C-alpha positions in Angstrom: -0.1 -0.1 0.0 2.9 2.5 0.9 4.2 2.0 -2.6 1.1 2.7 -4.5 1.0 5.6 -6.5 -1.9 8.5 -5.3 -3.7 9.4 -8.4 -4.1 13.0 -7.2 -0.5 13.6 -6.3 1.3 11.1 -8.6 3.5 10.1 -6.0 3.7 7.0 -3.6 1.6 7.0 -0.5 4.9 6.2 1.6 5.0 4.2 4.9 4.5 7.1 7.4 1.1 8.3 5.9 -0.3 4.7 5.6 0.7 3.8 9.2 -0.8 7.1 10.4 -4.0 6.4 8.3 -4.5 3.0 9.5 -3.1 3.9 13.2 -0.3 1.1 12.9 3.0 1.8 14.5 5.9 2.1 12.2 8.0 0.3 14.4 5.8 -2.8 14.2 6.1 -2.4 10.3 9.6 -2.1 10.4 10.1 -5.1 12.7 7.6 -7.2 10.7 9.7 -6.5 7.6 13.1 -7.4 9.3 11.6 -10.7 10.5 10.3 -11.7 7.0 13.8 -11.3 5.7 15.0 -13.8 8.1 14.8 -17.4 6.8 11.5 -19.2 8.4 13.6 -21.7 10.1 15.7 -19.1 11.8 12.9 -17.0 13.0 12.7 -16.7 16.8 9.9 -18.5 18.5 7.4 -15.9 19.8 6.7 -16.8 23.7 4.1 -15.3 26.0 4.7 -11.9 27.2 5.0 -11.2 31.0 6.2 -13.2 33.9 7.0 -16.8 33.3 4.8 -19.1 35.5 6.2 -22.2 36.9 3.5 -24.7 35.7 2.3 -24.7 32.1 -1.4 -25.1 31.4 -1.4 -28.7 30.9 0.6 -29.2 34.4 -1.9 -27.1 36.1 -4.8 -28.5 34.7 -3.6 -32.1 36.2 -3.3 -30.4 39.6 -6.9 -28.9 39.2 -8.2 -32.3 38.2 -6.1 -33.8 41.1 -7.7 -31.4 43.6 -11.4 -32.0 42.5 -11.0 -35.8 42.8 -9.4 -35.5 46.3 -12.0 -33.2 47.5 -14.7 -34.6 50.0 -17.4 -32.1 48.6 -19.1 -31.5 45.4 -20.4 -28.7 43.5 -17.1 -26.2 44.5 -16.1 -23.6 42.3 -12.8 -22.2 40.9 -12.2 -20.1 44.1 -12.2 -23.1 46.2 -9.9 -24.8 43.9 -7.5 -22.1 43.6 -7.4 -21.4 47.4 -6.6 -25.2 48.1 -3.7 -25.3 45.5 -2.3 -22.4 47.2 -2.8 -23.6 50.9 -2.1 -27.3 50.2 0.3 -27.3 47.5 1.9 -24.0 47.5 1.0 -23.2 43.9 0.2 -19.8 43.5 -1.8 -18.9 40.5 -4.6 -16.6 39.6 -8.2 -16.8 40.1 -8.6 -16.0 36.3 -6.5 -18.5 35.2 -8.0 -21.3 37.2 -11.5 -20.3 35.9 -10.2 -20.2 32.3 -8.8 -23.9 32.7 -11.8 -25.2 34.4 -14.2 -23.4 32.0 -12.4 -24.9 28.8 -12.2 -28.4 30.2 -15.8 -28.3 31.4 -14.6 -28.5 35.1 -17.1 -25.7 36.6 -19.7 -26.9 39.0 -22.6 -27.1 36.5 -20.6 -29.6 34.3 -19.8 -32.1 37.0 -22.2 -34.9 37.6 -23.6 -35.6 41.0 -22.1 -38.2 43.4 -24.1 -41.6 42.9 -25.9 -43.4 40.3 -28.7 -41.7 38.6 -32.0 -43.5 38.8 -32.9 -43.6 35.3 -36.5 -44.2 33.7 -36.1 -46.8 31.0 -39.7 -48.4 31.3 -43.1 -47.6 30.2 -45.9 -46.0 32.3 -48.9 -47.0 29.8 -50.6 -50.1 31.4 -52.3 -52.9 29.5 -55.5 -52.8 31.4 -57.7 -50.3 33.4 -57.5 -49.8 36.9 -53.8 -50.9 37.3 -52.2 -47.3 37.6 -53.6 -43.8 37.9 -51.7 -40.7 37.7 -52.4 -37.4 39.8 -50.9 -34.1 39.6 -51.7 -30.5 40.6 -51.2 -27.3 38.8 -52.2 -23.6 39.5 -54.2 -21.2 37.1 -54.3 -17.3 37.5 -57.5 -15.5 38.1 -58.1 -12.0 38.4 -60.2 -11.7 41.7 -58.8 -14.6 43.7 -55.2 -15.1 42.3 -53.9 -18.4 41.9 -56.2 -21.4 42.1 -55.5 -25.1 42.1 -56.6 -27.7 39.5 -56.0 -31.3 40.9 -56.4 -34.2 38.2 -56.7 -37.8 38.3 -56.0 -39.8 34.9 -56.1 -43.4 34.1 -52.6 -44.6 32.4 -54.4 -47.2 30.4 -56.6 -44.8 28.0 -55.4 -41.3 29.5 -59.2 -40.6 30.7 -59.7 -38.0 33.3 -61.5 -40.0 35.8 -61.6 -37.1 38.3 -60.7 -33.1 38.9 -61.2 -30.6 41.5 -60.7 -26.7 41.1 -60.2 -25.0 44.6 -58.5 -22.0 46.0 -56.9 -23.9 48.8 -54.3 -26.5 47.3 -54.2 -28.7 50.4 -53.7 -32.3 51.0 -57.4 -32.6 51.7 -58.3 -31.0 48.3 -55.6 -33.2 46.4 -57.5 -36.4 47.3 -60.9 -35.1 45.9 -60.1 -36.2 42.1 -59.1 -39.6 43.5 -62.4 -39.9 45.6 -64.3 -38.8 42.2 -62.8 -41.4 40.3 -63.4 -44.1 42.7 -67.2 -43.2 43.1 -67.5 -42.9 39.4 -65.8 -46.3 38.4 -65.7 -48.4 41.7 -69.0 -46.9 43.2 -67.8 -46.7 46.7 -65.3 -44.9 49.0 -65.3 -47.8 51.4 -62.2 -49.7 52.6 -60.0 -51.5 50.1 -62.3 -50.7 47.2 -59.5 -50.1 44.8 -57.1 -52.8 46.0 -54.7 -53.6 43.3 -54.6 -49.8 41.8 -51.2 -48.0 42.3 -51.2 -44.1 42.1 -48.4 -42.3 40.3 -47.6 -39.0 41.8 -44.7 -36.5 42.2 -43.1 -35.3 45.6 -45.4 -32.5 46.2 -46.1 -31.6 49.6 -49.7 -32.5 49.4 -48.8 -36.2 48.2 -46.1 -36.7 50.9 -48.5 -35.8 53.8 -49.5 -38.4 56.1 -53.2 -37.7 55.9 -52.8 -38.4 52.1 -51.1 -41.5 52.1 -53.1 -42.9 54.7 -56.5 -42.2 52.9 -55.1 -43.8 49.7 -54.0 -46.6 51.6 -57.5 -47.1 53.2 -59.0 -47.2 49.8 -56.5 -49.8 49.0 -54.3 -47.8 46.7 -50.5 -48.5 46.5 -48.5 -45.1 46.2 -46.1 -44.9 43.4 -43.7 -41.9 43.4 -42.2 -40.5 40.3 -38.4 -40.3 40.2 -36.9 -37.0 41.2 -36.3 -34.3 38.4 -37.7 -36.9 35.9 -41.3 -35.5 35.2 -41.7 -37.9 32.6 -42.3 -40.8 35.1 -45.4 -38.8 36.0 -46.0 -38.3 32.0 -49.9 -39.2 31.8 -50.9 -36.7 34.3 -48.6 -34.1 33.3 -49.5 -34.4 29.7 -53.3 -34.3 30.5 -52.5 -31.0 32.4 -50.5 -29.7 29.3 -53.5 -30.5 26.9 -56.1 -29.2 29.3 -54.1 -25.7 29.5 -53.5 -25.6 25.8 -57.1 -26.4 24.9 -59.0 -24.5 27.7 -56.9 -22.2 29.7 -54.5 -20.3 27.6 -55.5 -17.2 25.9 -58.5 -16.8 28.4 -58.9 -14.5 31.4 -60.7 -15.9 34.4 -62.0 -13.9 37.2 -62.3 -16.5 39.9 -62.4 -20.3 40.9 -66.0 -20.6 39.6 -65.1 -19.6 35.9 -62.4 -21.8 36.0 -64.2 -24.8 37.5 -66.8 -24.2 34.5 -63.9 -24.4 31.9 -62.5 -27.3 33.3 -65.8 -29.1 33.5 -66.6 -28.5 30.0 -63.1 -29.6 28.8 -63.1 -32.7 30.8 -66.4 -33.9 29.2 -65.1 -33.0 25.7 -61.8 -34.5 26.2 -63.1 -37.8 27.4 -65.4 -38.1 24.4 -63.6 -36.7 21.7 -59.9 -36.4 22.0 -58.2 -39.2 20.0 -55.1 -40.6 21.2 -52.5 -42.8 18.8 -51.9 -45.0 21.4 -55.5 -46.2 21.5 -55.6 -46.6 17.8 -57.2 -43.2 17.6 -60.0 -44.1 19.8 -61.2 -41.6 22.5 -60.7 -42.6 26.1 -64.6 -43.3 26.2 -64.5 -45.2 23.2 -61.7 -47.5 24.4 -63.6 -48.1 27.7 -66.6 -48.9 25.8 -64.8 -51.3 23.7 -63.5 -53.0 26.7 -66.9 -53.1 28.5 -68.9 -54.4 25.4 -67.3 -58.0 25.1 -67.6 -58.5 29.0 -71.3 -57.4 29.2 -72.0 -60.1 26.3 
């Protein structure tokens, strides 16, 4: 560029002018020119500027890994690692360097797995017959006048039928039992002792479902509690999927003033869902059609 001829002046631009325009030091330009005149095999190796550290990045990374393996705790960050290296091994290194190495090698706490073996869900929660397992779950819906109201639902795992539901302001352990009671009354015709023996109830670890009152009551009905795996909502996927469908079809995009309006919307949806919602796992039958198809041969 410096040797190019200016069309206006008819003279070369020159090194000084080009470096000034591009804000590039002339000393760096001349140094680069001098280096390029040296054969490539004889050129000096450019080293990192500043003071030389006693450990290379590779050596320090080994020390960091050893420290994490030896630590009796989990979830510790780069500051604790740097402190232990200094106190226990006499390795003086900056926080930023430890942070950089741990980030580049995915050693920060969000990337390190938990101690112990995870409880993996590798089976199926869909049953081959009715009244083998129900799922229950609670969710909240916002209203203008009453704030959050609770919706509790009970869903049959065999045909995804909603067998019971309950909308209430107070989401207590007593209210969480209402959809179960509704389903038992509708399908078993009673709320007496051991009326549903052989039925399992899949639920998460919500406070309502862990309470003594809830567990004692379902055991009175003969129901066996079956808890979903922690942090694996798919193990309660039937009830979770029903709640999602309900919200997408009847809740989202609407404004409710109070629990009564929510209750009317849920009642209307459950009736339409059980009668008209077609599921692939049922051969595109509705929950009501699947139950009717099972009952008719037995009645004959």
